[in-house]
C-alpha positions in Angstrom: 100.3 112.3 100.9 103.9 112.1 101.9 106.4 110.4 99.6 106.4 106.9 101.2 107.7 103.7 99.7 105.5 100.8 98.7 106.9 98.8 101.6 106.1 101.5 104.1 102.6 101.8 102.8 101.9 98.0 103.0 103.4 97.9 106.5 101.1 100.7 107.6 98.1 99.0 106.0 99.0 95.8 107.9 99.2 97.7 111.1 95.8 99.3 110.5 94.3 96.0 109.7 95.8 94.3 112.8 94.5 97.2 115.0 91.0 96.8 113.6 91.1 93.0 113.9 92.2 93.3 117.6 89.5 95.9 118.3 92.2 98.4 119.2 90.4 101.1 117.2 87.5 102.9 118.7 84.6 104.2 116.6 86.0 107.7 116.5 89.2 106.5 115.0 87.7 104.0 112.6 86.7 106.6 110.0 90.2 108.0 109.9 91.8 104.6 109.6 89.5 103.6 106.8 90.3 106.9 105.0 94.0 106.4 105.5 93.7 102.9 104.2 92.0 104.1 101.1 94.9 106.6 100.5 97.5 103.9 101.1 95.8 101.5 98.7 95.6 104.2 96.0 99.3 104.9 96.5 100.2 101.2 96.3 98.1 100.7 93.1 99.8 103.7 91.5 103.3 102.4 92.4 102.4 99.0 90.9 101.1 100.6 87.7 104.3 102.7 87.4 106.4 99.6 87.9 104.4 97.7 85.3 104.7 100.6 82.8 108.5 100.8 83.4 108.9 97.1 83.0 106.8 97.1 79.8 108.9 99.9 78.4 112.1 97.9 79.1 110.7 94.9 77.2 109.6 97.1 74.3 113.1 98.6 74.2 114.7 95.2 74.3 112.5 93.9 71.5 113.2 97.0 69.3 117.0 96.6 69.7 117.2 92.8 69.5 114.3 91.5 67.3 113.8 87.7 67.3 115.1 85.9 64.4 112.8 83.2 63.1 
């Protein structure tokens, strides 16, 4: 899969969904669209996991450097 951004992936997913909802996709294209949607969803989930991991690491680093005083 090409290196696309999260925003590009979600926009493509929205376009696929809109085309399916408007019956702009014939049966021959439907399988391809569903497969592409699956790839895009996996990409988005991975990008979200990476962001979550990076944010968690930042908070861990902050807590180690500046422990709370009680």
